[in-house]
N, CA, C and O of each residue as an XYZ file, in Angstrom:
292
protein
N      94.087     80.576    111.661
C      94.854     79.384    111.898
C      96.334     79.705    111.693
O      96.712     80.246    110.654
N      97.174     79.374    112.679
C      98.598     79.674    112.564
C      99.248     78.922    111.402
O      98.784     77.860    110.986
N     100.321     79.498    110.900
C     101.114     78.887    109.839
C     102.329     78.249    110.504
O     102.946     78.861    111.376
N     102.676     77.043    110.110
C     103.857     76.389    110.664
C     104.932     76.308    109.593
O     104.721     75.733    108.525
N     106.085     76.889    109.889
C     107.238     76.855    108.996
C     108.439     76.351    109.778
O     108.778     76.898    110.828
N     109.074     75.320    109.273
C     110.250     74.750    109.939
C     109.969     74.447    111.410
O     110.821     74.673    112.270
N     108.781     73.939    111.691
C     108.412     73.558    113.048
C     108.093     74.717    113.976
O     107.951     74.516    115.182
N     107.979     75.913    113.445
C     107.695     77.093    114.258
C     106.361     77.698    113.849
O     106.079     77.813    112.656
N     105.529     78.091    114.825
C     104.224     78.678    114.534
C     104.340     80.176    114.311
O     105.067     80.878    115.014
N     103.596     80.650    113.301
C     103.515     82.070    112.990
C     102.047     82.463    112.887
O     101.213     81.685    112.423
N     101.744     83.687    113.328
C     100.377     84.176    113.321
C     100.262     85.389    112.408
O     101.159     86.231    112.362
N      99.155     85.471    111.686
C      98.891     86.626    110.828
C      98.302     87.765    111.660
O      97.901     87.568    112.807
N      98.256     88.934    111.075
C      97.816     90.143    111.762
C      96.460     89.981    112.453
O      96.322     90.321    113.628
N      95.470     89.470    111.744
C      94.126     89.327    112.322
C      94.141     88.391    113.524
O      93.450     88.629    114.514
N      94.936     87.320    113.432
C      95.027     86.369    114.547
C      95.691     87.026    115.760
O      95.252     86.841    116.895
N      96.748     87.791    115.508
C      97.444     88.485    116.591
C      96.488     89.438    117.298
O      96.429     89.463    118.527
N      95.752     90.209    116.536
C      94.810     91.174    117.121
C      93.752     90.478    117.967
O      93.398     90.956    119.045
N      93.251     89.351    117.478
C      92.235     88.601    118.227
C      92.822     88.031    119.513
O      92.204     88.134    120.573
N      94.004     87.431    119.432
C      94.647     86.814    120.599
C      94.984     87.867    121.658
O      94.717     87.680    122.845
N      95.572     88.969    121.207
C      96.035     90.011    122.125
C      94.882     90.881    122.622
O      94.948     91.448    123.713
N      93.825     90.982    121.813
C      92.676     91.796    122.204
C      92.856     93.262    121.847
O      92.432     94.149    122.587
N      93.494     93.508    120.695
C      93.712     94.874    120.228
C      93.162     95.018    118.819
O      92.865     94.026    118.154
N      93.031     96.259    118.369
C      92.573     96.505    117.001
C      93.772     96.487    116.056
O      94.922     96.571    116.487
N      93.483     96.377    114.763
C      94.539     96.443    113.746
C      95.224     97.805    113.811
O      96.437     97.910    113.627
N      94.435     98.843    114.073
C      94.986    100.186    114.175
C      96.038    100.257    115.277
O      97.104    100.840    115.082
N      95.744     99.671    116.423
C      96.705     99.661    117.535
C      97.960     98.899    117.153
O      99.069     99.367    117.410
N      97.803     97.738    116.545
C      98.969     96.948    116.136
C      99.840     97.750    115.176
O     101.054     97.828    115.361
N      99.234     98.345    114.153
C     100.008     99.096    113.178
C     100.638    100.346    113.807
O     101.735    100.747    113.415
N      99.956    100.960    114.772
C     100.537    102.117    115.484
C     101.768    101.683    116.255
O     102.791    102.366    116.221
N     101.686    100.547    116.956
C     102.847    100.021    117.688
C     104.016     99.766    116.748
O     105.163    100.049    117.094
N     103.737     99.237    115.567
C     104.803     98.965    114.603
C     105.403    100.276    114.081
O     106.622    100.393    113.959
N     104.553    101.255    113.773
C     105.005    102.548    113.259
C     105.815    103.311    114.302
O     106.846    103.905    113.985
N     105.341    103.291    115.551
C     106.020    104.020    116.629
C     107.297    103.332    117.096
O     108.110    103.939    117.793
N     107.476    102.070    116.716
C     108.664    101.337    117.142
C     108.504    100.611    118.464
O     109.481    100.107    119.018
N     107.266    100.551    118.981
C     107.025     99.784    120.199
C     107.419     98.328    119.954
O     107.968     97.662    120.832
N     107.131     97.852    118.754
C     107.548     96.524    118.296
C     108.116     96.681    116.905
O     107.664     97.525    116.132
N     109.108     95.868    116.584
C     109.702     95.944    115.249
C     108.871     95.125    114.262
O     108.120     94.228    114.645
N     109.026     95.455    113.006
C     108.339     94.696    111.956
C     108.777     93.237    112.036
O     109.948     92.960    112.295
N     107.864     92.311    111.820
C     108.251     90.894    111.863
C     109.210     90.556    110.722
O     109.206     91.205    109.677
N     110.023     89.540    110.940
C     111.016     89.140    109.948
C     110.404     88.418    108.759
O     110.973     88.431    107.667
N     109.257     87.792    108.955
C     108.684     86.951    107.909
C     107.350     87.486    107.400
O     106.581     88.116    108.125
N     107.114     87.208    106.129
C     105.829     87.505    105.488
C     105.464     86.306    104.617
O     106.339     85.579    104.146
N     104.166     86.107    104.411
C     103.747     85.008    103.544
C     103.825     85.449    102.085
O     104.258     86.565    101.797
N     103.417     84.596    101.181
C     103.560     84.892     99.748
C     102.739     86.093     99.296
O     103.017     86.682     98.251
N     101.719     86.460    100.089
C     100.899     87.636     99.775
C     101.471     88.914    100.379
O     100.961     90.009    100.141
N     102.523     88.762    101.154
C     103.121     89.920    101.809
C     102.548     90.208    103.180
O     102.877     91.229    103.784
N     101.701     89.333    103.681
C     101.101     89.526    105.000
C     102.129     89.204    106.072
O     102.901     88.254    105.944
N     102.129     90.010    107.132
C     103.067     89.829    108.231
C     102.803     88.513    108.961
O     101.658     88.093    109.127
N     103.891     87.876    109.391
C     103.806     86.653    110.183
C     104.566     86.884    111.489
O     105.769     87.145    111.477
N     103.856     86.787    112.610
C     104.429     87.036    113.927
C     104.679     85.726    114.658
O     103.877     84.796    114.568
N     105.791     85.653    115.380
C     106.114     84.457    116.158
C     105.297     84.439    117.451
O     104.707     85.445    117.844
N     105.275     83.290    118.095
C     104.582     83.178    119.382
C     105.212     84.108    120.413
O     104.514     84.660    121.264
N     106.535     84.284    120.340
C     107.230     85.170    121.270
C     106.791     86.620    121.071
O     106.577     87.352    122.038
N     106.659     87.024    119.815
C     106.208     88.396    119.527
C     104.785     88.615    120.028
O     104.470     89.668    120.583
N     103.934     87.621    119.831
C     102.546     87.720    120.298
C     102.511     87.830    121.822
O     101.733     88.605    122.379
N     103.351     87.056    122.481
C     103.410     87.095    123.942
C     103.843     88.474    124.443
O     103.290     88.977    125.420
N     104.822     89.084    123.784
C     105.273     90.433    124.167
C     104.167     91.454    123.957
O     104.017     92.387    124.746
N     103.394     91.278    122.897
C     102.289     92.202    122.635
C     101.196     92.045    123.687
O     100.580     93.029    124.095
N     100.956     90.820    124.123
C      99.973     90.598    125.192
C     100.407     91.321    126.466
O      99.592     91.939    127.151
N     101.696     91.233    126.772
C     102.224     91.911    127.957
C     102.007     93.413    127.847
O     101.584     94.058    128.807
N     102.300     93.972    126.667
C     102.112     95.410    126.448
C     100.634     95.793    126.555
O     100.297     96.814    127.155
N      99.764     94.984    125.981
C      98.331     95.280    125.990
C      97.756     95.240    127.404
O      96.770     95.918    127.691
N      98.364     94.455    128.282
C      97.851     94.294    129.638
C      98.630     95.097    130.679
O      98.408     94.947    131.880
N      99.539     95.945    130.210
C     100.349     96.762    131.112
C      99.457     97.784    131.797
O      98.570     98.372    131.179
N      99.708     97.983    133.069
C      98.938     98.952    133.856
C      99.909     99.962    134.433
O     100.970     99.592    134.934
N      99.552    101.237    134.366
C     100.361    102.298    134.952
C      99.583    102.915    136.113
O      98.379    103.159    136.021
N     100.299    103.158    137.197
C      99.675    103.812    138.345
C     100.626    104.891    138.823
O     101.723    104.596    139.297
N     100.203    106.144    138.698
C     100.973    107.290    139.159
C     102.417    107.231    138.637
O     103.364    107.447    139.393
N     102.573    106.937    137.340
C     103.910    106.952    136.749
C     104.701    105.692    136.949
O     105.835    105.596    136.480
N     104.131    104.710    137.640
C     104.822    103.446    137.874
C     104.167    102.382    137.018
O     102.956    102.175    137.091
N     104.964    101.712    136.210
C     104.403    100.667    135.344
C     104.394     99.345    136.085
O     105.369     98.972    136.737
N     103.273     98.641    135.974
C     103.090     97.348    136.621
C     102.831     96.335    135.532
O     101.974     96.561    134.678
N     103.543     95.230    135.535
C     103.354     94.196    134.519
C     102.707     92.972    135.106
O     102.471     91.997    134.394
């Protein structure tokens, strides 16, 4: 269930992985490699909180198709 802060929705790691259709390993690899930057917010337990915009960008990346060196979005 998303967290709402100041009228903005944030998603935790497990929710992001489920929505985007990726594993936690893939998400953490993207963060480590710099494909996506670390989120600005964390909850009181230190868990990452991702915005809807960040989730949308991850969906785009997860669904990217390459054909003969040409990326198709």
